[in-house]
C-alpha positions as CSV (number, residue, x, y, z in Angstrom):
1,M,-106.7,-40.0,-81.1
2,Q,-106.2,-36.8,-82.9
3,N,-109.4,-35.4,-81.4
4,M,-108.3,-36.4,-77.9
5,K,-105.0,-34.5,-78.4
6,K,-106.8,-31.4,-79.5
7,N,-109.2,-31.6,-76.6
8,F,-106.3,-32.1,-74.2
9,I,-104.5,-29.0,-75.6
10,K,-107.8,-27.0,-75.2
11,Y,-108.1,-28.2,-71.6
12,I,-104.6,-27.1,-70.7
13,A,-105.1,-23.7,-72.4
14,A,-108.3,-23.2,-70.4
15,L,-106.5,-24.0,-67.2
16,A,-103.8,-21.5,-68.0
17,V,-106.2,-18.7,-68.8
18,A,-108.5,-19.3,-65.8
19,P,-106.2,-17.7,-63.2
20,M,-105.9,-14.6,-65.3
21,L,-109.7,-14.4,-65.6
22,L,-110.1,-14.8,-61.8
23,S,-107.4,-12.2,-61.1
24,S,-109.1,-9.7,-63.3
25,C,-112.2,-9.9,-61.1
26,S,-110.4,-8.9,-57.9
27,D,-107.1,-7.6,-56.7
28,D,-107.8,-7.9,-53.0
29,F,-104.8,-10.1,-52.5
30,L,-102.6,-7.0,-53.2
31,N,-104.1,-5.1,-50.3
32,E,-101.9,-6.2,-47.4
33,I,-102.0,-4.6,-44.0
34,D,-98.6,-3.6,-42.7
35,P,-98.5,-4.9,-39.1
36,N,-95.7,-2.4,-38.2
37,R,-97.7,0.7,-39.3
38,Q,-101.1,1.3,-37.6
39,T,-103.7,3.5,-39.3
40,P,-106.8,5.0,-37.7
41,T,-108.8,2.3,-39.4
42,T,-106.7,-0.6,-38.0
43,F,-106.0,1.0,-34.6
44,W,-109.3,2.3,-33.3
45,T,-111.0,-1.0,-33.1
46,S,-111.1,-2.1,-29.5
47,E,-111.3,-0.9,-25.9
48,D,-107.7,-2.0,-25.3
49,N,-106.5,0.2,-28.1
50,V,-108.5,3.1,-26.8
51,M,-106.7,2.8,-23.5
52,K,-103.4,2.8,-25.4
53,G,-104.5,5.9,-27.3
54,L,-105.3,7.6,-24.0
55,S,-101.9,6.8,-22.6
56,A,-100.5,8.7,-25.7
57,V,-102.5,11.7,-24.8
58,Y,-100.9,11.8,-21.3
59,N,-97.4,11.2,-22.8
60,P,-96.3,14.8,-23.4
61,F,-96.5,15.5,-19.6
62,R,-94.1,12.6,-18.8
63,R,-91.7,12.6,-21.7
64,M,-88.2,13.4,-20.5
65,T,-86.5,14.6,-23.7
66,S,-87.7,18.2,-23.9
67,G,-90.9,17.3,-22.1
68,Y,-92.9,19.9,-20.3
69,Y,-93.2,18.6,-16.8
70,G,-90.2,16.6,-15.5
71,G,-88.2,17.6,-18.5
72,L,-86.0,20.5,-19.7
73,E,-88.6,22.9,-20.9
74,G,-90.9,22.8,-17.9
75,I,-88.1,23.5,-15.6
76,M,-87.0,26.5,-17.7
77,H,-90.4,27.9,-18.2
78,L,-91.8,27.5,-14.7
79,Q,-88.7,27.9,-12.5
80,M,-86.0,29.8,-14.3
81,R,-88.1,32.9,-14.7
82,G,-88.0,33.4,-11.0
83,D,-85.8,36.2,-9.5
84,D,-84.0,33.6,-7.4
85,L,-82.7,31.5,-10.3
86,Y,-80.1,32.1,-12.9
87,P,-79.7,30.2,-16.2
88,T,-76.8,27.9,-16.7
89,R,-73.6,29.8,-17.5
90,G,-72.8,29.9,-21.2
91,E,-76.4,29.0,-22.3
92,E,-78.1,32.4,-21.7
93,P,-78.8,33.2,-25.4
94,Y,-80.3,29.8,-26.0
95,I,-82.3,29.7,-22.8
96,W,-83.6,33.3,-23.4
97,E,-85.8,31.9,-26.2
98,Y,-87.4,29.6,-23.7
99,L,-87.9,32.2,-21.0
100,S,-89.2,34.9,-23.3
101,F,-91.5,32.7,-25.5
102,V,-90.2,34.4,-28.7
103,N,-91.1,33.0,-32.1
104,T,-87.9,31.8,-33.8
105,T,-86.7,29.0,-36.0
106,N,-86.5,26.9,-32.8
107,T,-90.1,27.5,-31.8
108,K,-91.3,24.1,-32.9
109,D,-88.7,22.6,-30.6
110,L,-89.8,24.7,-27.6
111,S,-92.9,24.2,-25.5
112,W,-95.0,25.6,-28.4
113,G,-94.3,22.4,-30.4
114,N,-94.7,20.0,-27.5
115,I,-98.0,21.6,-26.5
116,Y,-99.4,21.2,-30.0
117,E,-98.3,17.6,-30.0
118,G,-100.4,17.1,-26.9
119,I,-103.3,19.0,-28.5
120,Q,-103.1,16.8,-31.7
121,M,-103.1,13.6,-29.6
122,A,-106.1,14.8,-27.6
123,N,-108.0,15.8,-30.8
124,E,-107.2,12.4,-32.3
125,F,-108.6,10.6,-29.2
126,I,-111.8,12.7,-28.9
127,Y,-112.5,12.3,-32.6
128,R,-111.7,8.5,-33.0
129,A,-112.7,7.0,-29.6
130,A,-116.3,8.1,-30.1
131,T,-116.6,5.5,-32.9
132,V,-115.2,2.5,-31.1
133,D,-117.6,-0.2,-29.9
134,M,-116.9,-0.4,-26.2
135,D,-118.3,0.2,-22.7
136,E,-120.1,3.6,-22.9
137,T,-119.3,4.7,-19.4
138,K,-115.6,4.0,-19.8
139,R,-115.5,5.7,-23.1
140,E,-117.2,8.9,-21.7
141,Q,-114.7,9.0,-18.8
142,M,-111.7,8.6,-21.1
143,I,-113.0,11.3,-23.5
144,G,-113.4,13.5,-20.4
145,E,-109.7,12.9,-19.7
146,A,-108.8,13.9,-23.2
147,Y,-110.9,17.1,-22.9
148,F,-109.1,18.0,-19.7
149,L,-105.7,17.4,-21.1
150,R,-106.5,19.5,-24.2
151,G,-107.9,22.2,-22.1
152,F,-104.8,22.2,-20.0
153,W,-102.6,22.7,-23.0
154,Y,-104.7,25.5,-24.3
155,F,-104.6,27.1,-20.8
156,R,-100.8,26.7,-21.0
157,L,-100.7,28.4,-24.4
158,R,-102.8,31.3,-23.0
159,T,-100.6,31.8,-20.0
160,D,-97.3,31.4,-21.9
161,Y,-98.0,32.9,-25.3
162,R,-101.4,34.7,-25.1
163,D,-102.4,34.3,-28.7
164,A,-102.3,30.9,-30.3
165,V,-103.8,28.6,-33.0
166,I,-107.0,26.8,-32.0
167,R,-107.4,23.3,-33.5
168,T,-110.1,20.9,-32.3
169,L,-109.9,18.2,-35.0
170,P,-107.1,15.8,-36.0
171,Q,-104.8,17.1,-38.7
172,D,-106.1,14.7,-41.3
173,A,-109.7,15.6,-40.6
174,D,-108.9,19.4,-40.7
175,P,-105.8,19.9,-42.9
176,E,-106.5,23.6,-43.5
177,T,-104.2,26.2,-42.0
178,H,-105.6,28.1,-39.0
179,G,-104.6,31.7,-38.1
180,L,-103.9,33.0,-34.6
181,S,-106.7,33.4,-32.2
182,S,-106.7,36.0,-29.5
183,G,-105.7,35.2,-25.9
184,N,-109.3,35.5,-24.8
185,E,-110.5,33.0,-27.5
186,V,-107.8,30.6,-26.4
187,L,-108.9,30.9,-22.8
188,E,-112.5,30.3,-23.8
189,Q,-111.4,27.1,-25.6
190,A,-109.7,26.0,-22.4
191,I,-112.8,26.8,-20.3
192,S,-115.0,24.9,-22.7
193,D,-112.8,21.8,-22.5
194,F,-112.6,21.9,-18.7
195,K,-116.4,22.1,-18.6
196,E,-116.7,19.0,-20.9
197,A,-114.2,17.2,-18.7
198,K,-116.1,18.2,-15.5
199,S,-119.3,16.6,-16.9
200,R,-117.6,13.3,-17.8
201,L,-114.9,12.6,-15.3
202,P,-115.4,10.5,-12.1
203,K,-115.3,12.1,-8.8
204,L,-113.0,9.5,-7.3
205,R,-110.5,6.9,-8.6
206,S,-109.0,3.9,-6.9
207,S,-105.3,4.1,-5.8
208,D,-104.2,1.9,-8.8
209,E,-105.3,4.8,-11.1
210,N,-103.3,7.5,-9.3
211,G,-102.2,10.1,-11.8
212,R,-105.3,10.0,-14.0
213,V,-107.4,13.1,-13.8
214,T,-110.6,13.3,-11.9
215,Q,-113.6,15.7,-11.7
216,G,-111.8,17.6,-9.0
217,A,-108.9,18.4,-11.3
218,A,-111.3,19.7,-14.0
219,I,-113.1,21.9,-11.4
220,A,-109.8,23.2,-10.1
221,M,-108.4,24.1,-13.5
222,L,-111.8,25.6,-14.5
223,G,-111.7,27.9,-11.5
224,K,-108.1,28.9,-12.3
225,A,-109.1,29.7,-15.9
226,Y,-112.0,31.9,-14.6
227,I,-109.4,33.8,-12.6
228,W,-107.4,34.5,-15.8
229,K,-110.6,35.6,-17.4
230,G,-111.3,38.0,-14.6
231,D,-114.6,36.3,-13.7
232,Y,-113.9,36.0,-10.0
233,Q,-117.4,35.0,-8.9
234,A,-117.4,32.0,-11.3
235,A,-113.9,31.0,-10.0
236,K,-115.1,31.3,-6.4
237,D,-118.1,29.1,-7.2
238,E,-115.9,26.4,-8.7
239,F,-113.4,26.4,-5.9
240,E,-116.2,26.1,-3.3
241,I,-117.4,23.0,-5.0
242,I,-114.1,21.1,-4.5
243,M,-113.6,22.5,-1.0
244,N,-116.8,20.8,0.1
245,G,-117.6,17.1,-0.4
246,Y,-114.4,16.1,-2.4
247,G,-112.3,15.1,0.6
248,Y,-109.4,17.5,-0.1
249,D,-107.7,19.2,2.8
250,L,-104.4,21.0,3.7
251,T,-101.6,18.7,4.9
252,Q,-100.3,19.2,8.4
253,K,-96.8,19.6,6.9
254,Y,-96.3,21.7,3.8
255,E,-93.2,19.7,2.9
256,D,-95.4,16.6,2.4
257,N,-96.4,18.0,-1.0
258,F,-92.8,17.5,-2.1
259,R,-91.8,14.1,-0.6
260,D,-92.0,10.8,-2.5
261,D,-93.3,9.0,0.6
262,T,-96.3,11.3,1.1
263,E,-97.5,11.4,-2.5
264,F,-101.2,11.6,-3.3
265,N,-102.0,13.0,0.0
266,A,-105.2,14.9,1.0
267,E,-103.9,18.2,-0.6
268,S,-103.2,16.5,-4.0
269,I,-105.9,17.2,-6.5
270,W,-104.0,16.0,-9.5
271,E,-100.5,14.6,-9.4
272,I,-98.3,13.1,-12.1
273,N,-96.3,10.3,-10.7
274,Y,-92.9,9.2,-12.1
275,D,-91.0,6.0,-11.6
276,A,-87.3,6.1,-10.6
277,K,-86.0,4.7,-13.9
278,G,-83.7,7.5,-15.1
279,N,-80.2,7.0,-16.5
280,S,-77.8,7.7,-13.6
281,G,-75.2,8.9,-16.1
282,D,-77.5,11.6,-17.5
283,A,-78.7,14.5,-15.4
284,W,-82.0,14.6,-17.3
285,G,-82.5,10.9,-17.6
286,N,-83.4,8.8,-20.6
287,G,-86.5,7.3,-19.2
288,T,-88.7,8.7,-16.4
289,S,-87.4,10.5,-13.4
290,G,-88.0,9.7,-9.8
291,D,-89.6,11.9,-7.2
292,I,-90.9,14.5,-9.6
293,V,-94.5,15.5,-9.6
294,F,-96.8,18.1,-11.1
295,L,-99.3,19.0,-8.4
296,I,-102.5,20.9,-8.4
297,S,-103.2,21.3,-4.7
298,R,-105.9,22.8,-2.5
């Protein structure tokens, strides 16, 4: 009986020690994935998520709060510099920072900051999407869209600021600080991106994909970039491509380019469409604004 007691105590002790021995072999149970915080490893895993990632690359164009097109900054930068407009009374010192593209403590909140958000998103997409197991044709077209959007932002930096910082990798893949590049170098980056987009994008899209860039948009922006470079023959060559065989044409009425019932007409090469879901109590809107488009036309 005494021996049985001793054996029983040894058995219980062995059971108590066993979990500790097992836990010392592995602590995988401590590695939990936070479902509320995606990482590159957990996000870039499927074609559906790649599409979501591409939507994020387009987002800076459509964002209402200090967004570039359809938002406060785009209106200031692209319209209020005209001789026929005057900044809102009482806001002249603040707006002057927008209109003159000066570098101040507010620079990160001006178009400079928003443009680099767009560049970072495009860099992230180009870098990560290439590793996802998905339909190759779709991936190439989507990467082409990201190249176009990044090229557009670099073109915007060149036309607005001249000199700028060139980054072509995500921040975590290239954490080093980069100095300013010359305006010519920034323009060459835009041209390179437009060429990449041109080689990947589809010539046509179905109506349910209105707003997504096409090969025609890449060719149009490439031609425009060549004009800024002063290479007029190269610009002419690109423009002649889209004037023949792409189906673009001038509208019978010029006003049709500004009406919501004549959107995506024959003159529209690339158009950003907005839904009428703004806040009626807010002049700028909290969501997206109706009847506002960004248009590259023939």
